[in-house]
C-alpha positions in Angstrom: 119.4 77.3 120.5 118.0 80.7 121.7 117.2 83.9 120.3 120.8 85.4 120.7 121.9 82.4 118.5 119.7 83.3 115.8 121.0 86.7 116.0 124.6 85.8 115.8 124.3 83.6 112.8 122.2 86.3 111.0 124.5 89.2 111.6 127.4 87.0 110.3 125.4 86.1 107.1 124.4 89.9 106.8 128.1 91.2 107.3 130.0 88.3 105.7 132.7 88.0 108.3 133.2 87.1 111.9 135.2 90.4 112.5 132.5 92.6 111.0 129.6 90.8 112.7 131.4 91.1 116.0 131.6 94.8 115.6 128.2 95.0 114.9 127.2 93.0 117.8 129.5 94.8 120.2 131.5 92.0 121.1 135.0 90.7 120.5 135.8 88.6 117.6 137.0 85.5 119.8 133.7 85.9 121.8 131.6 85.4 118.8 134.0 82.7 117.4 133.5 80.7 120.5 129.9 81.1 120.5 129.5 79.9 116.9 131.9 77.0 117.6 129.8 75.9 120.7 126.7 76.2 118.6 128.0 74.0 115.9 128.9 71.5 118.6 125.5 71.5 119.9 123.7 70.9 116.4 126.3 68.7 115.0 126.7 70.5 111.8 129.0 73.2 110.3 127.5 76.8 109.9 130.2 78.8 108.2 133.2 78.0 105.9 136.0 80.5 106.7 137.9 81.5 103.7 140.2 84.3 103.5 138.8 86.3 106.3 135.2 85.6 104.9 132.5 83.6 106.5 130.7 81.6 103.9 127.3 80.5 105.3 126.0 76.9 104.8 122.6 76.4 103.7 121.8 75.5 107.4 123.1 79.2 108.2 120.9 80.7 105.8 117.9 78.8 106.8 118.6 80.0 110.7 119.3 83.7 109.4 115.9 83.7 107.5 114.0 82.5 110.5 115.9 85.2 112.7 114.7 87.9 110.4 111.2 86.7 111.0 111.9 86.8 114.7 113.3 90.3 114.4 110.4 91.6 112.6 107.9 90.1 114.9 109.9 91.5 117.8 109.8 95.0 116.4 106.0 94.5 115.7 105.4 93.5 119.3 107.5 96.4 120.5 105.4 98.8 118.6 102.0 97.2 119.9 103.3 97.4 123.5 104.4 100.9 123.2 100.9 101.7 121.7 99.1 100.0 124.3 101.2 101.9 127.1 100.1 105.0 125.5 96.6 104.4 126.5 94.2 107.1 125.3 96.7 108.8 123.4 98.9 108.0 120.5 98.3 107.9 116.8 95.4 106.0 115.0 96.2 104.8 111.4 93.2 104.9 109.0 93.0 103.8 105.3 90.5 105.1 103.2 89.2 104.8 99.6 88.4 108.0 97.8 84.6 108.7 98.4 84.8 108.6 102.5 88.0 110.5 102.4 86.4 113.2 100.5 82.8 113.2 101.7 82.9 112.8 105.7 86.4 112.3 107.0 87.2 116.1 107.3 84.3 116.3 109.9 85.9 113.4 111.7 89.1 115.1 112.0 87.5 118.5 113.0 85.7 116.7 115.9 88.7 115.0 117.0 90.7 118.2 117.2 88.2 119.5 119.3 87.2 116.7 121.6 90.2 114.3 121.6 93.3 116.4 121.0 95.7 113.8 122.4 94.8 111.3 119.5 96.6 111.9 116.3 95.7 110.4 112.8 97.7 109.0 110.1 95.5 109.1 106.9 96.3 106.8 103.9 94.0 107.0 100.6 94.3 104.1 98.2 92.5 101.2 96.6 91.1 98.4 98.5 93.8 95.9 97.8 96.4 98.1 98.9 94.6 98.9 102.2 93.9 95.2 102.7 97.4 94.4 102.5 98.5 97.2 105.0 95.8 96.3 107.4 96.8 92.5 107.3 100.3 93.6 107.9 99.1 95.7 110.9 100.5 98.9 109.2 96.7 100.2 109.7 94.3 100.0 112.4 91.1 101.0 110.6 90.2 100.7 106.9 87.1 102.0 105.1 86.7 100.6 101.8 84.5 98.0 99.9 84.7 94.3 100.5 88.1 92.6 100.8 88.7 90.1 98.1 89.4 87.4 99.1 88.0 87.8 102.4 90.2 87.1 105.5 89.3 85.3 108.8 91.7 87.8 110.5 89.7 90.8 109.6 86.3 92.0 111.0 84.2 93.8 108.2 81.3 95.7 109.5 78.8 96.9 106.9 78.5 100.9 107.1 76.8 102.1 104.0 75.0 100.7 100.9 74.2 103.1 98.3 73.7 103.3 94.3 76.4 103.9 91.7 75.0 107.0 89.8 75.9 108.6 86.5 76.5 112.4 86.6 77.4 115.2 84.4 77.0 119.0 84.1 73.6 120.1 83.6 74.3 121.4 80.1 75.8 118.0 79.2 74.0 116.3 76.1 73.0 113.3 78.5 71.4 115.5 80.8 68.9 117.1 78.4 67.6 114.0 76.5 64.6 112.3 78.3 65.9 108.7 78.7 69.6 107.6 78.3 70.7 104.1 77.4 73.9 102.3 77.9 74.6 102.8 74.2 74.3 106.7 74.8 76.9 106.4 77.4 79.4 104.8 75.2 79.3 107.7 72.7 80.8 110.3 75.6 83.9 110.4 77.2 83.9 109.5 80.8 86.1 110.7 83.7 85.8 108.3 86.8 87.6 107.7 90.1 90.0 104.7 90.6 87.6 101.6 89.7 87.6 98.8 91.9 88.2 95.6 89.9 84.9 93.9 90.6 83.0 96.8 89.1 85.1 96.5 85.8 84.0 93.0 85.7 80.2 93.9 86.5 80.0 96.4 83.8 81.6 94.1 81.2 79.4 91.1 82.1 76.1 92.9 82.9 76.2 96.2 80.8 78.5 95.6 77.9 80.7 98.5 79.0 84.4 98.1 78.7 86.0 101.1 80.8 89.4 100.2 79.5 88.2 100.6 75.7 86.0 103.7 76.3 87.0 106.5 74.0 88.3 109.6 75.8 88.4 107.9 79.3 90.0 109.3 82.3 90.8 107.8 85.6 91.7 110.0 88.3 92.5 108.7 91.7 92.4 112.3 93.3 88.9 113.3 94.1 89.6 116.9 94.2 91.0 116.9 90.8 88.2 114.9 89.3 85.4 117.2 90.8 87.2 120.4 89.3 87.2 118.6 86.0 83.7 117.7 85.9 82.7 121.2 87.1 84.9 122.9 84.4 84.1 120.5 81.3 80.7 120.0 79.7 82.2 117.0 77.9 82.7 114.4 80.3 80.2 112.3 82.5 81.2 110.4 85.6 79.8 107.4 87.7 80.3 107.1 91.4 78.7 106.3 94.5 76.0 108.8 95.4 77.6 110.5 98.3 80.8 111.0 96.4 79.3 114.1 94.7 76.6 115.0 97.3 77.7 118.7 97.9 77.9 119.3 94.0 74.5 117.5 93.4 72.6 119.7 96.3 74.6 122.8 94.8 73.0 122.0 91.3 76.4 122.1 89.8 76.2 118.5 88.8 72.9 116.6 87.8 71.9 113.0 87.8 71.6 111.4 84.5 68.7 109.2 83.9 70.1 105.9 83.2 69.9 102.6 84.8 73.2 101.0 86.3 72.2 98.6 88.7 75.4 98.4 91.1 75.3 98.7 94.6 78.4 100.4 96.3 78.9 99.1 99.9 81.5 100.4 102.3 82.7 98.4 105.3 84.7 99.4 108.4 87.4 96.8 108.7 89.8 96.1 111.5 92.0 93.1 112.6 90.2 90.4 114.8 93.1 89.7 117.0 94.5 93.3 117.8 94.2 94.5 121.3 91.2 97.2 121.5 93.3 100.3 122.1 91.3 103.2 123.5 92.4 105.7 120.9 91.5 103.2 118.1 88.2 102.4 119.7 87.5 106.2 119.8 88.2 106.8 116.0 86.1 103.6 115.3 83.1 105.0 117.1 83.6 108.4 115.2 83.5 106.7 111.9 80.4 104.7 112.8 78.6 107.9 114.1 79.5 109.6 110.8 78.1 106.8 108.5 74.9 107.0 110.7 74.6 110.6 110.0 74.9 110.1 106.3 72.4 107.1 106.4 70.1 109.6 108.5 69.6 107.2 111.4 71.0 107.0 114.9 74.2 105.2 115.6 73.7 101.4 116.0 75.7 98.3 116.3 76.8 97.5 112.7 76.2 94.1 111.0 79.4 91.9 111.1 80.1 89.8 108.0 
């Protein structure tokens, strides 16, 4: 058998008849019929049962068609990779981000690219870590900035870029900001507005701080960072908890204040990419810009990141 045989069987299974399959393949029906008959003689088994103009696939034919679909997907993926490699230093780089880096530092990267690398385009996808993980493993994304993948994958390189505290924030006129020391019980008495919460944080809060986010009164979860910021600035009722860089502009401006309460959770951001993908120049350029941006946030010089 060869690739053409796989394709012939798949198309017949998809269309339901030799006539329609031949039209889809751009050949005559007798030619396709002869090819299938020869294939059946080679493997010693019947692939299709002909009934009233229809070709009913046997289990063997369905097995071949399934494998052919996998081959078609792999061929399409290889074709995309070859085209991207041929493009060299141009083309589109696909980057996945969770909310904090998408809001805090990625706009600066986009502006720098527009000035220095106008031939490189960006497709930017924002979403939760699990969704970004799946897209990276399927090679629909080139780079992902997010917390750790759960579970970790041997196919993915994960380089630590930033480790920061989770802090509690509210408007300066919020009751939590005017009392000298805030406890976990105090937090339970006020409505919270949060960005999309990683599942591991939900478990840590339940296990170590007895905070059940899902049962918190007046809870709001908001995956859009801009909307969440506007809500926090307008309403004196809500508090939020997020990685320190998330609300850095509002903290510096005095529009939001850090609540004096201890929640010992470290937020770590990684730069993830597939281990076995060719290092395309455009992707390497964007990767270097992301590493430099994190170095500026940390206040140090760009350096080789640790690999997990």
